[in-house]
Backbone as CSV, one residue per row, in Angstrom:
resi,resn,N_x,N_y,N_z,CA_x,CA_y,CA_z,C_x,C_y,C_z
1,UNK,10.746,-23.046,-48.642,11.293,-21.578,-48.634,10.831,-20.606,-49.577
2,UNK,10.577,-21.069,-50.997,9.707,-20.373,-51.745,9.277,-19.310,-51.607
3,UNK,9.073,-18.048,-52.282,7.756,-16.952,-51.786,8.535,-16.202,-50.471
4,UNK,9.981,-16.815,-49.595,9.756,-16.121,-48.292,10.212,-14.922,-48.186
5,UNK,11.011,-14.091,-49.373,11.025,-12.568,-49.802,9.825,-12.310,-49.643
6,UNK,9.653,-10.801,-48.314,8.480,-10.430,-48.573,7.401,-10.802,-48.201
7,UNK,7.335,-11.840,-47.594,6.397,-12.709,-47.206,5.909,-12.732,-45.435
8,UNK,5.042,-12.767,-44.896,4.736,-13.006,-43.578,6.060,-13.727,-42.618
9,UNK,6.710,-15.144,-43.491,7.221,-15.590,-42.645,8.625,-14.602,-42.747
10,UNK,9.232,-14.471,-43.475,10.429,-12.786,-43.341,9.698,-11.949,-42.546
11,UNK,9.278,-11.106,-42.137,8.344,-10.320,-41.504,8.676,-11.467,-39.934
12,UNK,7.934,-11.450,-39.967,8.487,-12.677,-38.326,9.810,-12.699,-37.643
13,UNK,10.740,-13.496,-39.039,11.334,-13.948,-39.040,12.670,-12.991,-38.896
14,UNK,12.755,-11.792,-39.576,13.540,-10.478,-39.200,12.939,-9.625,-37.956
15,UNK,11.612,-9.729,-37.517,10.958,-9.325,-36.174,11.733,-10.514,-34.865
16,UNK,11.905,-11.450,-35.202,12.220,-11.728,-34.134,13.626,-11.928,-34.127
17,UNK,14.573,-11.456,-35.123,15.868,-11.008,-35.241,15.982,-10.041,-34.303
18,UNK,15.729,-8.816,-34.965,15.726,-7.149,-34.135,15.256,-7.328,-33.001
19,UNK,13.974,-8.548,-32.652,13.648,-7.936,-30.937,14.782,-8.730,-30.116
20,UNK,15.618,-9.796,-30.859,16.411,-10.249,-29.803,17.521,-9.388,-29.958
21,UNK,18.022,-8.599,-30.837,19.027,-7.460,-30.690,18.656,-5.947,-29.479
22,UNK,17.480,-5.889,-30.002,16.792,-5.017,-28.946,17.073,-5.513,-27.683
23,UNK,16.722,-6.749,-27.002,16.913,-7.396,-25.805,18.648,-7.076,-24.841
24,UNK,19.190,-6.917,-25.703,20.697,-6.884,-25.417,20.668,-5.526,-24.850
25,UNK,19.919,-4.188,-25.025,20.230,-3.374,-24.237,21.023,-2.337,-25.093
26,UNK,21.361,-0.704,-24.924,22.092,-0.228,-25.567,23.710,-0.501,-25.723
27,UNK,24.406,-1.566,-25.027,25.571,-2.104,-25.485,25.295,-3.220,-24.988
28,UNK,25.863,-4.478,-26.158,26.278,-5.739,-25.457,27.393,-6.057,-25.197
29,UNK,27.241,-6.756,-24.319,28.140,-7.770,-22.757,28.498,-8.812,-23.371
30,UNK,29.653,-9.580,-23.157,29.514,-11.144,-22.969,30.726,-11.509,-22.356
31,UNK,30.508,-11.938,-20.893,31.317,-12.439,-20.000,31.699,-10.807,-19.480
32,UNK,31.051,-9.835,-19.282,31.292,-8.296,-18.524,32.102,-8.008,-19.617
33,UNK,32.582,-8.193,-20.710,32.703,-7.143,-21.741,32.424,-6.707,-23.364
34,UNK,32.455,-5.706,-23.542,31.342,-5.067,-24.577,31.879,-5.025,-25.725
35,UNK,31.007,-6.155,-26.553,31.236,-6.449,-27.850,30.455,-5.706,-28.956
36,UNK,29.806,-4.433,-28.770,29.150,-3.842,-29.508,28.047,-2.665,-29.157
37,UNK,27.735,-1.938,-30.097,26.246,-1.516,-29.963,25.374,-2.272,-30.100
38,UNK,24.376,-2.011,-29.597,23.113,-2.705,-29.433,21.955,-1.538,-30.746
39,UNK,21.025,-2.255,-30.976,20.314,-1.635,-31.526,19.251,-0.858,-30.687
40,UNK,19.262,-1.472,-29.701,18.294,-0.307,-28.509,18.607,0.863,-28.061
41,UNK,19.849,1.209,-28.432,20.081,2.450,-28.656,19.798,3.397,-29.489
42,UNK,19.473,2.749,-30.991,19.144,4.160,-31.879,17.778,4.367,-31.543
43,UNK,16.505,2.947,-30.743,15.381,3.721,-30.878,15.541,4.548,-29.336
44,UNK,16.713,4.300,-28.250,16.044,4.773,-27.235,16.800,6.622,-27.265
45,UNK,17.480,6.282,-28.406,17.943,8.375,-28.608,17.331,8.751,-29.781
46,UNK,16.370,8.136,-30.659,15.221,8.863,-31.457,14.398,8.267,-31.748
47,UNK,13.670,7.323,-30.425,12.689,7.045,-31.158,11.825,7.459,-29.337
48,UNK,10.780,8.228,-29.596,9.594,9.099,-27.812,9.357,7.897,-27.628
49,UNK,9.765,7.354,-25.903,9.180,6.604,-25.788,9.967,5.607,-25.138
50,UNK,11.514,5.059,-25.991,12.199,3.715,-25.867,12.829,4.671,-24.091
51,UNK,13.205,5.586,-24.308,13.778,5.637,-22.844,13.233,5.763,-21.690
52,UNK,12.671,5.194,-21.615,11.025,5.266,-20.002,11.252,3.748,-20.178
53,UNK,11.806,2.769,-21.164,11.604,1.508,-20.406,13.230,1.160,-20.121
54,UNK,12.901,1.147,-18.504,14.191,0.814,-18.025,14.266,-0.939,-18.400
55,UNK,13.938,-2.176,-18.838,14.325,-3.548,-19.051,14.424,-3.709,-20.192
56,UNK,15.061,-3.364,-21.109,15.197,-4.220,-22.528,15.284,-5.174,-23.412
57,UNK,15.640,-6.396,-22.181,15.973,-7.510,-21.855,13.871,-8.026,-22.210
58,UNK,13.368,-7.397,-21.822,11.804,-7.917,-21.576,11.440,-7.988,-23.643
59,UNK,12.555,-7.160,-24.483,12.170,-7.422,-25.580,11.771,-8.840,-25.599
60,UNK,12.660,-9.737,-25.125,12.957,-11.362,-25.849,11.725,-11.594,-25.719
61,UNK,10.327,-10.935,-24.739,8.720,-11.874,-24.424,8.755,-11.792,-26.702
62,UNK,9.102,-10.267,-26.869,8.448,-10.346,-28.624,9.243,-11.121,-29.227
63,UNK,10.362,-11.501,-29.111,11.194,-12.758,-29.647,10.069,-14.365,-29.591
64,UNK,9.728,-14.537,-28.142,8.826,-15.587,-28.109,7.972,-15.417,-28.783
65,UNK,7.066,-14.245,-29.035,5.845,-14.406,-29.816,6.430,-14.853,-31.413
66,UNK,7.137,-13.759,-31.634,7.626,-13.914,-33.136,7.328,-15.053,-33.443
67,UNK,8.762,-16.076,-32.826,8.855,-17.450,-32.899,7.805,-18.246,-32.877
68,UNK,7.038,-17.989,-31.925,5.245,-18.642,-31.714,4.878,-18.623,-33.389
69,UNK,4.672,-17.080,-33.692,3.520,-17.155,-35.027,4.950,-18.057,-36.066
70,UNK,6.069,-17.734,-36.008,6.773,-18.957,-37.040,5.955,-20.052,-37.074
71,UNK,6.481,-20.600,-35.377,6.057,-21.942,-35.717,4.703,-22.496,-35.829
72,UNK,3.759,-21.702,-36.124,2.329,-22.074,-36.333,2.451,-21.822,-37.557
73,UNK,3.056,-20.601,-38.546,3.423,-20.881,-40.261,3.747,-22.035,-40.652
74,UNK,4.967,-23.086,-39.813,5.264,-23.897,-40.526,4.699,-25.358,-39.901
75,UNK,3.640,-25.235,-38.890,2.759,-26.213,-38.676,1.680,-25.865,-40.032
76,UNK,0.796,-24.653,-40.197,0.094,-24.863,-41.633,0.747,-25.514,-42.818
77,UNK,2.360,-25.084,-43.100,2.601,-25.687,-44.392,2.923,-27.032,-44.425
78,UNK,3.082,-27.633,-42.962,3.285,-29.170,-42.849,1.689,-29.566,-43.252
79,UNK,0.763,-29.037,-42.615,-0.503,-29.965,-43.099,-0.899,-29.559,-44.084
80,UNK,-0.336,-28.549,-44.989,-0.818,-28.326,-46.780,-0.259,-29.407,-47.450
81,UNK,1.151,-29.959,-46.926,2.428,-30.465,-47.306,1.372,-32.076,-47.417
82,UNK,1.292,-32.499,-46.147,0.749,-33.663,-45.874,-0.269,-33.975,-44.609
83,UNK,-1.489,-33.603,-45.084,-2.656,-33.361,-44.296,-2.674,-34.269,-42.990
84,UNK,-2.965,-35.662,-43.232,-3.009,-36.299,-42.018,-1.648,-36.444,-40.773
85,UNK,-0.621,-36.809,-41.644,1.131,-36.423,-41.042,1.227,-35.579,-40.709
86,UNK,0.856,-34.380,-41.584,1.279,-32.995,-40.627,0.619,-32.927,-39.422
87,UNK,-0.800,-32.982,-39.331,-1.970,-33.143,-38.262,-0.921,-33.427,-36.832
88,UNK,-0.273,-34.697,-37.029,0.447,-35.451,-36.025,1.577,-34.772,-36.003
89,UNK,2.360,-34.420,-37.094,3.435,-33.429,-36.519,3.578,-32.561,-35.807
90,UNK,2.048,-31.772,-35.847,2.109,-30.142,-35.588,2.231,-30.691,-33.861
91,UNK,1.342,-31.948,-33.557,0.509,-32.110,-32.399,1.890,-32.533,-31.301
92,UNK,2.631,-33.195,-32.627,3.700,-34.075,-31.176,4.841,-33.020,-31.510
93,UNK,4.640,-31.638,-32.032,5.748,-30.238,-31.650,5.072,-29.467,-30.498
94,UNK,3.728,-29.711,-30.484,3.276,-29.031,-29.287,3.188,-30.316,-28.055
95,UNK,3.378,-30.649,-28.129,3.549,-31.824,-26.893,4.862,-32.099,-26.827
96,UNK,6.185,-31.513,-27.535,7.635,-31.245,-26.985,7.538,-29.881,-26.428
97,UNK,7.128,-28.627,-26.626,7.198,-27.809,-26.566,6.918,-27.513,-24.937
98,UNK,5.096,-28.240,-24.987,4.646,-28.297,-23.496,5.864,-29.097,-22.293
99,UNK,6.345,-29.954,-22.942,7.394,-30.780,-21.996,8.448,-29.957,-21.464
100,UNK,9.290,-29.414,-22.669,10.406,-28.736,-22.247,9.981,-27.486,-21.440
101,UNK,8.603,-26.612,-21.767,8.456,-25.840,-20.289,7.698,-26.494,-19.026
102,UNK,7.682,-27.316,-18.950,6.626,-27.984,-18.034,7.669,-27.570,-16.675
103,UNK,7.365,-27.300,-15.331,8.393,-27.375,-14.476,7.435,-27.800,-12.971
104,UNK,8.256,-28.069,-12.235,7.934,-28.718,-11.172,8.508,-28.224,-10.079
105,UNK,7.475,-27.696,-9.444,8.280,-27.533,-7.948,7.134,-27.259,-6.553
106,UNK,8.212,-27.361,-5.475,7.423,-27.862,-4.463,6.019,-26.527,-3.965
107,UNK,4.696,-27.260,-3.299,3.726,-26.207,-3.415,4.261,-25.111,-2.306
108,UNK,3.843,-23.706,-3.271,4.441,-22.628,-2.791,3.553,-22.446,-1.341
109,UNK,3.926,-22.054,-0.385,3.083,-21.229,1.024,2.870,-19.759,1.038
110,UNK,1.792,-19.604,1.507,1.548,-18.273,1.304,1.162,-17.745,2.731
111,UNK,1.758,-16.684,3.206,1.966,-16.346,4.074,0.609,-16.174,4.756
112,UNK,0.307,-16.316,6.166,-1.387,-16.007,6.330,-1.185,-14.477,6.798
113,UNK,-2.042,-13.515,6.771,-1.781,-12.007,6.627,-1.764,-11.422,8.181
114,UNK,-2.865,-12.102,9.004,-2.215,-11.416,10.538,-3.335,-10.760,10.782
115,UNK,-3.694,-10.619,12.306,-4.348,-9.533,12.817,-3.984,-8.124,12.469
116,UNK,-2.760,-8.055,12.262,-1.976,-6.155,12.121,-2.348,-5.777,10.865
117,UNK,-2.394,-6.687,9.967,-2.446,-6.411,8.292,-4.368,-6.269,8.348
118,UNK,-4.780,-6.972,9.148,-6.291,-6.837,9.172,-6.864,-5.133,9.388
119,UNK,-6.013,-5.311,10.555,-6.533,-3.431,11.496,-5.823,-2.629,10.168
120,UNK,-4.783,-2.727,9.876,-4.050,-1.553,8.375,-5.390,-1.640,7.450
121,UNK,-6.052,-2.699,6.753,-7.376,-2.914,5.808,-8.174,-2.204,6.462
122,UNK,-8.517,-2.207,7.613,-9.728,-1.853,8.339,-9.539,0.102,8.261
123,UNK,-8.493,0.169,8.438,-8.280,2.029,8.723,-8.635,2.761,8.096
124,UNK,-8.773,4.010,8.339,-9.303,5.206,7.213,-8.224,5.390,6.166
125,UNK,-9.101,5.939,5.414,-8.631,7.044,4.163,-7.244,7.963,4.623
126,UNK,-6.233,7.432,4.321,-4.648,8.406,4.529,-4.122,8.039,5.321
127,UNK,-4.230,6.561,5.711,-3.300,5.571,6.555,-2.343,4.831,5.139
128,UNK,-0.824,5.354,5.875,0.208,5.012,5.511,1.073,4.142,6.346
129,UNK,1.474,3.256,5.845,2.389,2.217,6.466,3.885,1.800,6.629
130,UNK,4.531,2.333,7.915,6.086,1.809,7.155,6.396,0.234,8.262
131,UNK,7.467,-0.715,7.614,7.630,-1.686,8.100,8.904,-2.093,8.696
132,UNK,9.077,-2.725,10.023,10.791,-3.220,10.583,10.563,-4.392,10.211
133,UNK,11.802,-5.191,10.016,12.643,-4.485,9.834,13.230,-3.335,8.368
134,UNK,13.469,-2.090,8.388,13.334,-1.583,7.157,14.743,-1.964,6.075
135,UNK,14.687,-1.843,5.079,15.604,-2.090,4.053,16.120,-3.018,3.629
136,UNK,15.666,-4.709,4.287,15.639,-5.870,3.996,15.222,-6.156,3.145
137,UNK,15.813,-6.644,1.854,15.141,-6.996,0.628,14.184,-7.821,0.660
138,UNK,14.543,-8.726,1.166,13.397,-9.931,1.594,11.807,-9.923,2.240
139,UNK,12.950,-9.013,3.687,11.575,-8.737,4.177,10.816,-7.377,3.482
140,UNK,11.376,-6.779,2.606,10.597,-5.333,2.135,9.418,-6.520,0.675
141,UNK,9.947,-7.290,0.301,9.049,-8.361,-0.790,8.123,-8.894,-0.191
142,UNK,7.977,-9.193,1.013,6.920,-9.497,1.861,5.841,-8.123,2.058
143,UNK,6.344,-7.224,2.479,5.686,-6.231,2.560,4.667,-5.730,1.321
144,UNK,5.841,-6.116,-0.001,4.856,-5.602,-1.003,3.741,-6.480,-1.054
145,UNK,4.083,-7.702,-0.702,2.997,-8.913,-1.215,1.552,-8.495,-0.349
146,UNK,1.478,-8.202,0.919,0.997,-7.815,1.929,-0.289,-6.626,1.712
147,UNK,1.153,-5.727,0.714,0.186,-4.667,0.839,-1.206,-4.494,-0.375
148,UNK,-0.952,-5.854,-1.150,-1.685,-5.997,-2.283,-3.068,-6.363,-1.382
149,UNK,-2.916,-6.668,-0.056,-4.454,-7.353,0.363,-4.920,-5.677,1.309
150,UNK,-3.949,-5.157,2.073,-4.421,-4.392,2.560,-4.614,-2.760,2.132
151,UNK,-4.205,-2.661,0.929,-3.927,-2.034,-0.232,-3.953,-0.304,0.256
152,UNK,-2.916,0.050,1.317,-2.695,1.184,2.006,-1.414,1.554,1.405
153,UNK,-0.571,2.455,1.060,0.287,2.707,1.147,1.638,2.359,1.622
154,UNK,2.556,2.241,1.219,3.573,1.608,1.962,5.022,2.535,1.861
155,UNK,5.449,3.006,2.770,6.905,3.581,3.005,7.789,3.094,2.119
156,UNK,7.641,1.513,2.735,8.832,0.623,2.571,8.327,-0.272,1.586
157,UNK,8.955,-1.229,0.324,8.652,-2.047,-0.340,9.770,-2.415,-1.424
158,UNK,9.082,-3.318,-2.192,10.705,-3.536,-3.000,10.032,-3.510,-4.531
159,UNK,11.331,-2.412,-5.014,10.747,-2.360,-6.403,11.935,-2.534,-7.435
160,UNK,12.243,-2.498,-8.888,13.389,-2.378,-9.588,14.369,-0.439,-9.405
161,UNK,13.403,0.015,-8.517,13.737,1.226,-8.412,13.464,1.816,-7.367
162,UNK,15.281,2.633,-6.794,14.704,3.102,-5.164,15.033,4.592,-5.258
163,UNK,13.903,5.391,-5.248,13.819,6.479,-5.129,15.069,7.235,-3.942
164,UNK,15.408,8.780,-4.364,16.243,9.069,-3.148,15.898,9.334,-1.661
165,UNK,14.889,9.615,-1.851,14.301,9.582,-0.322,14.099,8.168,0.433
166,UNK,13.803,7.196,-0.463,14.086,6.151,0.053,15.291,5.229,1.135
167,UNK,16.254,5.510,-0.507,17.786,5.681,0.351,17.921,6.437,1.572
168,UNK,17.642,7.624,1.611,17.924,8.301,2.786,17.575,7.733,4.472
169,UNK,16.039,7.052,3.985,15.497,6.386,4.991,16.080,5.155,5.156
170,UNK,16.437,4.674,4.638,17.215,2.758,4.564,18.491,3.327,5.935
171,UNK,19.113,4.454,5.554,20.426,4.875,6.575,20.217,5.530,7.744
172,UNK,19.062,5.706,7.656,18.429,5.798,9.348,17.533,5.035,10.163
173,UNK,17.065,3.865,9.123,16.097,3.026,9.737,16.411,1.552,9.539
174,UNK,17.614,1.125,8.801,17.334,-0.006,9.077,18.545,-0.609,9.785
175,UNK,18.653,-0.181,11.076,19.801,-0.153,12.042,18.257,-0.075,13.407
176,UNK,18.900,-0.678,14.670,17.891,0.060,15.509,18.365,1.443,16.017
177,UNK,17.184,2.340,16.043,17.914,3.712,16.292,18.785,3.947,17.790
178,UNK,19.663,5.044,17.538,20.230,4.976,18.805,19.925,6.777,19.032
179,UNK,20.275,6.820,19.906,20.155,8.246,20.674,20.987,9.586,20.126
180,UNK,21.965,9.090,19.244,22.992,9.864,18.439,22.303,10.551,16.965
181,UNK,20.620,9.912,16.183,20.201,9.624,15.269,19.101,10.393,14.988
182,UNK,19.451,11.018,13.891,18.170,11.557,13.602,16.714,10.588,13.017
183,UNK,17.100,9.630,13.417,15.931,8.324,13.010,14.507,8.919,13.332
184,UNK,13.744,9.252,14.352,12.747,9.818,14.693,11.876,10.810,13.330
185,UNK,12.649,11.810,13.014,13.107,12.473,12.233,12.805,12.191,10.796
186,UNK,13.110,11.562,10.471,13.220,10.699,9.362,11.731,9.912,8.912
187,UNK,11.802,9.422,10.493,10.337,8.447,9.934,9.271,9.271,10.201
188,UNK,9.208,10.649,10.825,7.977,11.628,10.859,7.886,12.183,9.715
189,UNK,8.934,12.466,8.972,8.898,12.956,7.585,8.603,11.904,6.453
190,UNK,8.418,10.981,6.365,8.103,9.994,5.669,6.956,9.657,5.211
191,UNK,5.960,10.314,6.207,4.226,10.314,5.976,3.584,9.438,6.401
192,UNK,4.267,8.351,7.283,3.760,7.130,7.642,2.927,7.307,8.950
193,UNK,1.679,6.436,8.888,0.640,7.234,10.258,0.683,6.139,11.175
194,UNK,1.364,4.995,10.507,1.263,3.477,10.800,2.719,3.056,11.164
195,UNK,2.845,2.080,11.518,4.341,1.409,12.045,3.720,0.101,12.435
196,UNK,4.496,-1.159,11.552,4.104,-2.776,12.069,6.012,-2.914,12.124
197,UNK,6.123,-3.835,13.211,7.353,-4.067,13.495,7.469,-5.598,14.027
198,UNK,7.877,-6.089,13.335,7.678,-7.498,12.800,9.146,-8.070,13.757
199,UNK,8.983,-8.505,15.218,9.991,-8.198,16.056,10.557,-10.143,15.880
200,UNK,9.820,-10.578,15.421,9.973,-12.030,15.191,11.227,-12.334,14.102
201,UNK,11.132,-11.367,13.197,12.587,-11.151,11.888,13.752,-10.962,12.499
202,UNK,13.328,-10.077,13.614,14.951,-9.337,14.301,14.959,-9.415,15.693
203,UNK,14.666,-10.412,16.653,14.501,-10.617,17.849,15.186,-9.722,18.636
204,UNK,16.394,-8.868,18.488,16.641,-8.090,19.515,16.577,-6.885,18.950
205,UNK,16.870,-6.152,17.664,16.421,-5.023,16.686,14.973,-5.071,17.035
206,UNK,14.325,-5.791,16.695,12.684,-5.597,16.785,12.410,-5.177,18.072
207,UNK,12.520,-5.903,19.021,12.318,-4.969,20.132,12.590,-3.535,21.049
208,UNK,13.869,-3.825,20.585,14.745,-2.202,20.795,13.555,-1.247,19.929
209,UNK,13.300,-1.675,18.633,12.416,-0.653,17.445,11.141,-0.679,18.324
210,UNK,10.187,-1.317,19.050,9.256,-0.972,19.378,9.304,-0.039,20.766
211,UNK,10.635,-0.661,21.711,10.423,0.606,22.432,11.084,1.539,22.059
212,UNK,11.232,2.183,21.125,11.774,3.444,20.457,11.070,3.941,20.292
213,UNK,9.679,3.206,19.709,8.177,4.145,19.094,7.551,4.682,20.023
214,UNK,7.583,3.765,21.269,6.941,3.833,22.504,7.255,4.955,23.454
215,UNK,8.520,5.216,22.863,9.374,6.172,23.735,8.812,7.636,22.565
216,UNK,8.624,7.236,21.795,8.536,9.035,21.279,6.755,9.220,21.044
217,UNK,6.283,8.330,21.840,4.886,8.481,21.552,3.774,7.745,20.540
218,UNK,4.006,6.260,19.932,3.857,5.393,18.994,2.489,4.751,20.277
219,UNK,1.609,4.485,19.834,0.682,3.819,20.613,0.158,2.280,19.943
220,UNK,0.522,1.032,20.881,0.339,0.025,19.957,-1.136,-0.146,19.875
221,UNK,-2.063,-0.926,19.014,-3.060,-1.099,18.912,-3.525,-2.792,17.878
222,UNK,-2.621,-3.497,18.219,-2.923,-4.758,17.713,-1.607,-5.382,17.775
223,UNK,-1.893,-6.604,17.574,-0.760,-7.568,18.289,-0.863,-8.762,17.524
224,UNK,-0.274,-9.517,16.760,-0.555,-10.779,16.092,0.568,-11.219,16.351
225,UNK,0.863,-12.630,16.907,2.082,-13.117,17.136,3.417,-12.029,17.603
226,UNK,4.164,-12.114,17.132,5.520,-11.257,17.088,5.572,-10.045,16.068
227,UNK,4.166,-9.875,15.716,4.020,-8.829,15.011,3.605,-7.588,15.614
228,UNK,3.889,-6.425,15.685,2.904,-5.620,16.708,2.833,-4.280,15.816
229,UNK,1.911,-3.790,15.768,1.179,-1.979,15.223,0.925,-1.453,15.760
230,UNK,2.080,-0.105,15.495,1.457,0.869,16.326,1.178,2.277,15.466
231,UNK,0.231,2.853,15.751,0.024,4.060,15.869,0.639,4.806,16.177
232,UNK,1.169,5.967,15.008,2.433,6.930,14.866,1.713,8.065,15.211
233,UNK,0.581,8.408,14.224,-0.346,9.818,14.910,-1.327,9.873,13.888
């Protein structure tokens, strides 16, 4: 520990501490009870750019970075102290870190894209897609995944932010439309040119949505299993 003050060890140790404090957000909580102000509040108030960071907890990635540097400095010190023994200790430490972070999970099954998404990918520029069921988080995560393949704008997907116009659309389109709703007006104002109805995800509501689209002039242009693609305009 000699010479730590003002050294690289001191800098990275204090940086890890500061990043950990920042990761707790503008106000720190424990079991839903406020326990004091967070360092992040100072940066949010006075440092430009910090008010655009929506997830302060991601500062913990900086904590991991600083701790990794400290581990490297520690390994270097061990090797300087006892070269051979230090090397063995450093390698053992790396093996333990890998073992601690090892994760074994079932093989992920990537869903097939299907003909409706192939048709969207081949559609002309200006195409925008809305998908049903609308507003269901599990379904909309899937829509976002497939958007990475067809590369067309989507009306409904999933993010950590939900704009006001999306919330208004959820109120109109998250359930089978009825005669008294303005669901078609809401859909028309969304900018969508095509609609995909996943009837298998909602057997009764899906068929109702398909029939509703047809009544308003939508034309079915592709079918893949229980997924139907309609051209709206």
